Z-matrix of the N, CA and C atoms (Angstrom, degrees):
N
C 1 1.479
C 2 1.544 1 108.52
N 3 1.304 2 115.57 1 -39.31
C 4 1.485 3 116.38 2 -177.43
C 5 1.502 4 114.28 3 -57.67
N 6 1.335 5 117.83 4 -39.75
C 7 1.428 6 122.12 5 176.65
C 8 1.515 7 111.04 6 -66.03
N 9 1.339 8 116.83 7 -41.44
C 10 1.461 9 120.62 8 178.90
C 11 1.537 10 110.52 9 -61.08
N 12 1.361 11 115.38 10 -46.30
C 13 1.453 12 120.42 11 178.45
C 14 1.525 13 110.09 12 -59.70
N 15 1.334 14 116.25 13 -43.19
C 16 1.454 15 120.16 14 -177.85
C 17 1.553 16 111.01 15 -63.75
N 18 1.282 17 115.86 16 -42.40
C 19 1.504 18 120.27 17 -179.75
C 20 1.530 19 109.69 18 -66.96
N 21 1.334 20 115.58 19 -45.08
C 22 1.449 21 118.16 20 179.02
C 23 1.500 22 112.21 21 -65.34
N 24 1.320 23 117.45 22 -33.42
C 25 1.490 24 122.13 23 175.91
C 26 1.521 25 111.16 24 -60.27
N 27 1.314 26 116.54 25 -46.50
C 28 1.460 27 121.10 26 179.18
C 29 1.530 28 111.42 27 -64.46
N 30 1.333 29 115.06 28 -39.92
C 31 1.473 30 118.09 29 175.41
C 32 1.500 31 112.99 30 -58.95
N 33 1.352 32 115.07 31 -44.72
C 34 1.442 33 120.08 32 179.07
C 35 1.541 34 111.55 33 -63.04
N 36 1.340 35 116.49 34 -38.70
C 37 1.467 36 119.93 35 176.59
C 38 1.506 37 109.25 36 -60.03
N 39 1.331 38 116.24 37 -46.48
C 40 1.440 39 122.28 38 179.36
C 41 1.541 40 113.53 39 -58.36
N 42 1.353 41 114.77 40 -49.13
C 43 1.426 42 120.07 41 176.41
C 44 1.532 43 112.54 42 -60.91
N 45 1.348 44 115.76 43 -42.35
C 46 1.469 45 120.53 44 175.93
C 47 1.527 46 113.15 45 -59.66
N 48 1.325 47 117.60 46 -40.09
C 49 1.478 48 119.90 47 -179.59
C 50 1.546 49 107.98 48 -70.64
N 51 1.292 50 119.64 49 -38.72
C 52 1.442 51 120.44 50 176.37
C 53 1.565 52 109.95 51 -62.67
N 54 1.327 53 115.31 52 -38.38
C 55 1.475 54 119.71 53 175.37
C 56 1.490 55 115.05 54 -62.91
N 57 1.309 56 116.81 55 -23.44
C 58 1.473 57 119.11 56 176.49
C 59 1.519 58 111.90 57 -67.80
N 60 1.321 59 115.98 58 -20.95
C 61 1.464 60 120.75 59 -178.92
C 62 1.506 61 115.35 60 -106.81
N 63 1.324 62 116.28 61 -17.04
C 64 1.469 63 122.70 62 179.74
C 65 1.536 64 109.62 63 -106.14
N 66 1.308 65 118.22 64 119.33
C 67 1.454 66 119.79 65 -177.68
C 68 1.533 67 115.52 66 -61.77
N 69 1.319 68 118.32 67 -22.90
C 70 1.446 69 120.01 68 -174.57
C 71 1.500 70 112.10 69 -91.88
N 72 1.314 71 118.73 70 -6.57
C 73 1.466 72 121.38 71 -178.54
C 74 1.543 73 108.61 72 -115.28
N 75 1.315 74 116.47 73 119.94
C 76 1.456 75 119.38 74 -179.88
C 77 1.552 76 111.62 75 -68.78
N 78 1.294 77 116.30 76 153.25
C 79 1.446 78 122.30 77 178.89
C 80 1.528 79 111.58 78 -99.43
N 81 1.309 80 117.15 79 -53.79
C 82 1.478 81 121.92 80 -170.53
C 83 1.524 82 113.50 81 -58.16
N 84 1.357 83 121.48 82 -44.37
C 85 1.464 84 118.88 83 -177.96
C 86 1.534 85 111.64 84 -59.15
N 87 1.327 86 117.62 85 -39.50
C 88 1.452 87 120.22 86 178.47
C 89 1.496 88 112.99 87 -66.66
N 90 1.326 89 116.23 88 -37.91
C 91 1.456 90 121.30 89 178.42
C 92 1.543 91 110.98 90 -71.34
N 93 1.346 92 116.70 91 -33.81
C 94 1.483 93 120.09 92 172.47
C 95 1.504 94 110.65 93 -60.29
N 96 1.295 95 115.00 94 -46.71
C 97 1.457 96 121.26 95 178.60
C 98 1.530 97 110.79 96 -63.02
N 99 1.355 98 117.37 97 -41.36
C 100 1.454 99 120.31 98 176.75
C 101 1.533 100 109.53 99 -60.61
N 102 1.303 101 119.37 100 -43.96
C 103 1.451 102 121.61 101 -179.69
C 104 1.494 103 110.37 102 -62.06
N 105 1.316 104 118.30 103 -40.37
C 106 1.463 105 121.13 104 177.81
C 107 1.515 106 111.54 105 -64.92
N 108 1.301 107 117.18 106 -42.36
C 109 1.503 108 122.84 107 176.82
C 110 1.533 109 110.86 108 -62.97
N 111 1.329 110 114.39 109 -43.30
C 112 1.470 111 119.64 110 -177.62
C 113 1.557 112 108.87 111 -69.41
N 114 1.278 113 117.78 112 -31.16
C 115 1.490 114 121.21 113 179.32
C 116 1.537 115 109.94 114 -63.77
N 117 1.340 116 115.15 115 -29.41
C 118 1.496 117 121.48 116 178.44
C 119 1.523 118 113.83 117 -91.43
N 120 1.350 119 117.55 118 -10.75
C 121 1.448 120 117.90 119 -174.62
C 122 1.542 121 110.70 120 -125.66
N 123 1.267 122 120.55 121 -35.68
C 124 1.461 123 123.84 122 -174.31
C 125 1.512 124 113.01 123 -152.22
N 126 1.312 125 117.71 124 92.35
C 127 1.484 126 118.83 125 178.66
C 128 1.504 127 113.14 126 -53.59
N 129 1.303 128 117.28 127 -30.79
C 130 1.498 129 120.85 128 -179.94
C 131 1.510 130 110.63 129 -66.32
N 132 1.332 131 117.44 130 -40.96
C 133 1.476 132 120.24 131 179.33
C 134 1.570 133 109.93 132 -73.65
N 135 1.297 134 115.19 133 -32.58
C 136 1.482 135 118.76 134 177.51
C 137 1.558 136 107.46 135 -62.54
N 138 1.301 137 117.40 136 -47.11
C 139 1.448 138 124.39 137 -179.01
C 140 1.562 139 108.76 138 -64.16
N 141 1.300 140 118.28 139 -40.46
C 142 1.451 141 121.00 140 178.03
C 143 1.557 142 110.49 141 -59.65
N 144 1.387 143 114.30 142 -45.42
C 145 1.458 144 118.02 143 -178.76
C 146 1.537 145 110.52 144 -65.90
N 147 1.335 146 117.38 145 -43.93
C 148 1.450 147 120.34 146 -176.73
C 149 1.503 148 113.09 147 -70.71
N 150 1.346 149 117.66 148 -21.71
C 151 1.467 150 120.86 149 179.59
C 152 1.514 151 111.08 150 -99.91
N 153 1.310 152 119.05 151 2.16
C 154 1.496 153 122.82 152 -176.81
C 155 1.584 154 104.25 153 -62.74
N 156 1.338 155 115.91 154 138.61
C 157 1.461 156 119.76 155 -173.55
C 158 1.545 157 113.03 156 -67.30
N 159 1.308 158 117.38 157 -27.80
C 160 1.496 159 119.21 158 179.50
C 161 1.525 160 110.60 159 -96.90
N 162 1.324 161 116.02 160 -50.75
C 163 1.475 162 118.05 161 -172.21
C 164 1.519 163 113.67 162 -86.23
N 165 1.310 164 115.71 163 -21.67
C 166 1.503 165 120.62 164 -176.29
C 167 1.530 166 115.68 165 -60.89
N 168 1.322 167 120.40 166 -50.93
C 169 1.470 168 119.27 167 -175.72
C 170 1.527 169 113.71 168 -57.44
N 171 1.329 170 122.96 169 -48.52
C 172 1.417 171 119.64 170 179.37
C 173 1.536 172 113.49 171 -63.55
N 174 1.332 173 116.66 172 -33.96
C 175 1.419 174 121.31 173 178.73
C 176 1.550 175 111.53 174 -66.54
N 177 1.324 176 114.13 175 -43.74
C 178 1.451 177 118.46 176 178.45
C 179 1.526 178 110.67 177 -67.53
N 180 1.310 179 118.99 178 -41.64
C 181 1.474 180 122.00 179 177.34
C 182 1.568 181 109.51 180 -56.90
N 183 1.275 182 116.25 181 -45.44
C 184 1.470 183 119.45 182 179.73
C 185 1.509 184 112.08 183 -66.37
N 186 1.301 185 117.33 184 -41.27
C 187 1.468 186 123.10 185 -176.74
C 188 1.550 187 108.58 186 -68.62
N 189 1.339 188 115.24 187 -44.38
C 190 1.499 189 118.55 188 -172.98
C 191 1.509 190 111.95 189 -78.85
N 192 1.326 191 117.68 190 -38.55
C 193 1.468 192 117.32 191 -172.11
C 194 1.563 193 112.34 192 -137.15
N 195 1.285 194 118.61 193 5.82
C 196 1.475 195 119.81 194 -176.58
C 197 1.503 196 111.74 195 62.19
N 198 1.346 197 113.03 196 36.06
C 199 1.524 198 119.67 197 -172.80
C 200 1.535 199 109.87 198 -101.97
N 201 1.347 200 114.10 199 149.30
C 202 1.463 201 121.38 200 175.27
C 203 1.561 202 103.21 201 -130.85
N 204 1.338 203 115.53 202 131.51
C 205 1.446 204 118.55 203 -175.94
C 206 1.533 205 110.34 204 -68.70
N 207 1.284 206 115.00 205 155.07
C 208 1.460 207 121.95 206 -174.76
C 209 1.529 208 114.42 207 -58.38
N 210 1.322 209 114.17 208 -43.15
C 211 1.488 210 120.08 209 179.36
C 212 1.567 211 109.39 210 -59.58
N 213 1.301 212 117.19 211 -45.40
C 214 1.479 213 122.54 212 178.44
C 215 1.515 214 111.94 213 -62.03
N 216 1.349 215 116.10 214 -38.52
C 217 1.453 216 121.32 215 178.73
C 218 1.520 217 110.32 216 -62.69
N 219 1.318 218 115.90 217 -48.30
C 220 1.458 219 121.67 218 -178.61
C 221 1.515 220 111.62 219 -64.03
N 222 1.359 221 114.73 220 -45.72
C 223 1.462 222 121.12 221 177.45
C 224 1.513 223 111.93 222 -58.78
N 225 1.311 224 118.15 223 -46.24
C 226 1.464 225 122.47 224 178.62
C 227 1.504 226 112.48 225 -60.71
N 228 1.302 227 118.17 226 -45.65
C 229 1.485 228 121.91 227 -177.65
C 230 1.519 229 110.32 228 -69.44
N 231 1.336 230 118.04 229 -38.33
C 232 1.445 231 120.76 230 179.33
C 233 1.544 232 110.41 231 -66.79
N 234 1.352 233 116.65 232 -41.01
C 235 1.455 234 120.73 233 -179.25
C 236 1.520 235 109.67 234 -67.83
N 237 1.328 236 117.48 235 -37.42
C 238 1.499 237 120.12 236 176.67
C 239 1.535 238 111.44 237 -64.57
N 240 1.336 239 114.48 238 -39.48
C 241 1.490 240 118.37 239 178.59
C 242 1.526 241 109.55 240 -67.19
N 243 1.319 242 116.54 241 -43.50
C 244 1.474 243 119.78 242 -178.61
C 245 1.569 244 109.35 243 -66.87
N 246 1.312 245 116.63 244 -39.80
C 247 1.473 246 119.03 245 175.93
C 248 1.487 247 113.70 246 -62.25
N 249 1.351 248 116.70 247 -38.82
C 250 1.467 249 119.61 248 176.46
C 251 1.546 250 111.28 249 -66.31
N 252 1.323 251 115.88 250 -40.05
C 253 1.447 252 119.05 251 179.28
C 254 1.535 253 110.63 252 -61.78
N 255 1.341 254 115.98 253 -44.99
C 256 1.467 255 119.56 254 178.60
C 257 1.517 256 109.22 255 -61.92
N 258 1.296 257 116.98 256 -44.81
C 259 1.469 258 120.92 257 177.08
C 260 1.501 259 111.90 258 -56.46
N 261 1.329 260 116.41 259 -46.51
C 262 1.456 261 122.02 260 -178.33
C 263 1.503 262 112.45 261 -62.36
N 264 1.323 263 116.60 262 -47.47
C 265 1.455 264 120.82 263 -173.34
C 266 1.542 265 113.69 264 -81.26
N 267 1.329 266 114.92 265 -33.12
C 268 1.467 267 118.09 266 -177.96
C 269 1.535 268 110.69 267 -85.26
N 270 1.278 269 118.89 268 -44.35
C 271 1.438 270 121.34 269 -175.04
C 272 1.537 271 112.98 270 -88.38
N 273 1.326 272 117.59 271 -23.56
C 274 1.468 273 122.17 272 -176.40
C 275 1.506 274 109.50 273 47.95
N 276 1.354 275 115.64 274 61.73
C 277 1.468 276 118.15 275 -172.67
C 278 1.523 277 114.65 276 -70.48
N 279 1.301 278 115.83 277 161.99
C 280 1.443 279 120.95 278 172.52
C 281 1.509 280 109.79 279 -70.73
N 282 1.285 281 117.13 280 168.60
C 283 1.459 282 121.63 281 -177.64
C 284 1.522 283 114.47 282 -59.79
N 285 1.346 284 116.08 283 -39.91
C 286 1.494 285 118.39 284 -179.71
C 287 1.498 286 110.81 285 -63.79
N 288 1.349 287 118.02 286 -50.72
C 289 1.454 288 121.14 287 -179.77
C 290 1.536 289 113.07 288 -61.35
N 291 1.341 290 116.93 289 -38.77
C 292 1.460 291 121.49 290 179.67
C 293 1.518 292 111.15 291 -65.07
N 294 1.355 293 115.38 292 -42.26
C 295 1.471 294 119.07 293 -178.49
C 296 1.501 295 110.62 294 -70.76
N 297 1.366 296 116.68 295 -42.91
C 298 1.477 297 118.35 296 179.98
C 299 1.509 298 112.45 297 -60.66
N 300 1.319 299 116.23 298 -45.81
C 301 1.481 300 119.37 299 -179.29
C 302 1.540 301 111.04 300 -65.48
N 303 1.355 302 115.07 301 -42.14
C 304 1.458 303 118.77 302 176.01
C 305 1.514 304 112.11 303 -59.23
N 306 1.331 305 117.96 304 -42.26
C 307 1.458 306 120.43 305 177.19
C 308 1.498 307 113.28 306 -62.70
N 309 1.340 308 118.11 307 -43.85
C 310 1.446 309 121.83 308 179.53
C 311 1.566 310 108.85 309 -62.83
N 312 1.321 311 117.22 310 -43.32
C 313 1.468 312 120.20 311 -179.06
C 314 1.509 313 111.92 312 -68.83
N 315 1.344 314 115.95 313 -37.07
C 316 1.505 315 117.66 314 179.27
C 317 1.498 316 110.30 315 -69.70
N 318 1.350 317 119.78 316 -36.91
C 319 1.451 318 122.30 317 177.25
C 320 1.531 319 109.92 318 -64.78
N 321 1.300 320 115.17 319 -43.34
C 322 1.490 321 119.72 320 178.27
C 323 1.504 322 110.78 321 -62.42
N 324 1.303 323 116.95 322 -47.69
C 325 1.495 324 120.57 323 178.51
C 326 1.495 325 111.11 324 -61.73
N 327 1.277 326 118.10 325 -40.05
C 328 1.472 327 120.57 326 179.96
C 329 1.548 328 109.37 327 -64.79
N 330 1.279 329 119.05 328 -42.82
C 331 1.434 330 122.51 329 177.00
C 332 1.525 331 112.04 330 -58.84
N 333 1.344 332 112.75 331 -46.94
C 334 1.498 333 118.91 332 -179.94
C 335 1.535 334 110.43 333 -61.31
N 336 1.334 335 114.78 334 -48.82
C 337 1.490 336 119.28 335 -174.39
C 338 1.507 337 111.72 336 -69.21
N 339 1.286 338 121.19 337 -23.08
C 340 1.429 339 121.60 338 -178.57
C 341 1.539 340 113.81 339 -89.53
N 342 1.294 341 118.32 340 -2.90
C 343 1.479 342 122.20 341 173.41
C 344 1.490 343 109.47 342 -73.93
N 345 1.321 344 116.48 343 149.86
C 346 1.519 345 118.51 344 174.92
C 347 1.531 346 109.26 345 -62.99
N 348 1.352 347 115.20 346 157.11
C 349 1.428 348 119.98 347 177.02
C 350 1.520 349 110.37 348 -77.02
N 351 1.372 350 113.89 349 146.66
C 352 1.474 351 118.70 350 -179.05
C 353 1.543 352 108.78 351 -81.88
N 354 1.311 353 114.19 352 -171.93
C 355 1.477 354 120.95 353 -176.64
C 356 1.499 355 114.37 354 -69.32
N 357 1.333 356 117.18 355 -30.28
C 358 1.472 357 119.44 356 -173.28
C 359 1.477 358 112.68 357 -73.12
Protein backbone atom coordinates (compact mmCIF):
# COMPACT_ATOMS: atom_id res chain seq x y z
CA UNK A 1 0.00 0.00 0.00
CA UNK A 2 2.86 2.35 0.78
CA UNK A 3 4.13 2.19 -2.80
CA UNK A 4 0.62 2.74 -4.17
CA UNK A 5 0.15 5.80 -1.93
CA UNK A 6 3.56 7.13 -2.98
CA UNK A 7 2.79 6.74 -6.70
CA UNK A 8 -0.66 8.27 -6.33
CA UNK A 9 0.85 11.13 -4.33
CA UNK A 10 3.23 11.99 -7.16
CA UNK A 11 0.40 11.76 -9.69
CA UNK A 12 -1.63 14.22 -7.59
CA UNK A 13 1.37 16.57 -7.39
CA UNK A 14 1.65 16.42 -11.18
CA UNK A 15 -2.04 17.10 -11.72
CA UNK A 16 -1.87 19.94 -9.18
CA UNK A 17 1.04 21.55 -11.00
CA UNK A 18 -0.80 21.28 -14.31
CA UNK A 19 -3.79 22.89 -12.55
CA UNK A 20 -1.63 25.87 -11.65
CA UNK A 21 -1.44 26.68 -15.36
CA UNK A 22 -4.91 25.64 -16.53
CA UNK A 23 -7.78 27.80 -15.27
CA UNK A 24 -10.33 24.98 -15.36
CA UNK A 25 -8.31 22.58 -13.20
CA UNK A 26 -7.92 23.36 -9.49
CA UNK A 27 -4.52 23.03 -7.85
CA UNK A 28 -5.06 22.92 -4.11
CA UNK A 29 -7.45 19.94 -3.87
CA UNK A 30 -4.97 17.75 -5.72
CA UNK A 31 -2.11 18.95 -3.52
CA UNK A 32 -4.21 18.32 -0.40
CA UNK A 33 -4.75 14.79 -1.61
CA UNK A 34 -1.03 14.45 -2.38
CA UNK A 35 -0.18 15.58 1.17
CA UNK A 36 -2.62 13.01 2.58
CA UNK A 37 -1.11 10.26 0.41
CA UNK A 38 2.44 11.29 1.31
CA UNK A 39 1.53 11.29 5.02
CA UNK A 40 0.78 7.59 4.62
CA UNK A 41 3.77 6.75 2.44
CA UNK A 42 6.62 9.21 2.96
CA UNK A 43 6.68 11.72 5.84
CA UNK A 44 9.70 13.34 4.17
CA UNK A 45 7.70 14.10 1.00
CA UNK A 46 4.74 15.28 3.07
CA UNK A 47 7.04 17.73 4.87
CA UNK A 48 8.51 18.84 1.54
CA UNK A 49 5.04 19.62 0.20
CA UNK A 50 3.90 21.40 3.37
CA UNK A 51 7.06 23.51 3.48
CA UNK A 52 7.05 24.37 -0.23
CA UNK A 53 7.29 28.16 -0.56
CA UNK A 54 4.34 28.43 -3.00
CA UNK A 55 2.10 25.46 -2.26
CA UNK A 56 2.86 25.06 1.46
CA UNK A 57 0.99 28.02 3.01
CA UNK A 58 -2.48 27.21 1.60
CA UNK A 59 -2.01 23.52 2.44
CA UNK A 60 -1.00 24.33 6.02
CA UNK A 61 -3.89 26.82 6.38
CA UNK A 62 -6.36 24.16 5.29
CA UNK A 63 -4.83 21.44 7.44
CA UNK A 64 -4.54 23.58 10.58
CA UNK A 65 -7.79 25.58 10.44
CA UNK A 66 -9.78 24.57 7.36
CA UNK A 67 -8.99 28.05 6.05
CA UNK A 68 -8.88 29.41 2.51
CA UNK A 69 -7.24 32.79 1.90
CA UNK A 70 -9.43 35.63 0.69
CA UNK A 71 -7.71 36.01 -2.68
CA UNK A 72 -8.25 32.30 -3.44
CA UNK A 73 -11.92 32.59 -2.43
CA UNK A 74 -12.49 35.54 -4.74
CA UNK A 75 -10.59 33.89 -7.60
CA UNK A 76 -12.51 30.63 -7.23
CA UNK A 77 -15.90 32.36 -7.19
CA UNK A 78 -15.06 34.59 -10.16
CA UNK A 79 -13.81 31.62 -12.18
CA UNK A 80 -16.97 29.65 -11.35
CA UNK A 81 -19.12 32.59 -12.47
CA UNK A 82 -17.10 33.00 -15.66
CA UNK A 83 -17.29 29.27 -16.36
CA UNK A 84 -21.05 29.33 -15.90
CA UNK A 85 -21.36 32.30 -18.25
CA UNK A 86 -19.32 30.50 -20.92
CA UNK A 87 -21.44 27.38 -20.40
CA UNK A 88 -24.62 29.42 -20.70
CA UNK A 89 -23.70 31.34 -23.84
CA UNK A 90 -21.74 28.66 -25.70
CA UNK A 91 -23.83 25.59 -24.91
CA UNK A 92 -27.22 27.28 -24.55
CA UNK A 93 -28.28 24.53 -22.14
CA UNK A 94 -31.77 23.40 -21.40
CA UNK A 95 -33.36 24.48 -18.13
CA UNK A 96 -32.54 21.28 -16.24
CA UNK A 97 -28.82 21.35 -17.12
CA UNK A 98 -28.60 25.08 -16.37
CA UNK A 99 -30.26 24.68 -12.98
CA UNK A 100 -28.22 21.62 -12.01
CA UNK A 101 -24.91 23.24 -12.87
CA UNK A 102 -25.92 26.47 -11.14
CA UNK A 103 -26.86 24.50 -8.02
CA UNK A 104 -23.52 22.66 -7.98
CA UNK A 105 -21.58 25.89 -8.44
CA UNK A 106 -23.62 27.74 -5.81
CA UNK A 107 -23.07 24.94 -3.30
CA UNK A 108 -19.34 24.97 -4.08
CA UNK A 109 -19.14 28.75 -3.75
CA UNK A 110 -21.08 28.64 -0.48
CA UNK A 111 -18.66 26.05 0.92
CA UNK A 112 -15.65 28.12 -0.15
CA UNK A 113 -17.02 31.41 1.18
CA UNK A 114 -17.98 29.96 4.57
CA UNK A 115 -14.45 28.71 5.32
CA UNK A 116 -12.32 30.90 7.58
CA UNK A 117 -9.83 33.25 5.92
CA UNK A 118 -6.24 32.09 5.62
CA UNK A 119 -3.14 33.93 6.75
CA UNK A 120 -2.57 35.87 3.54
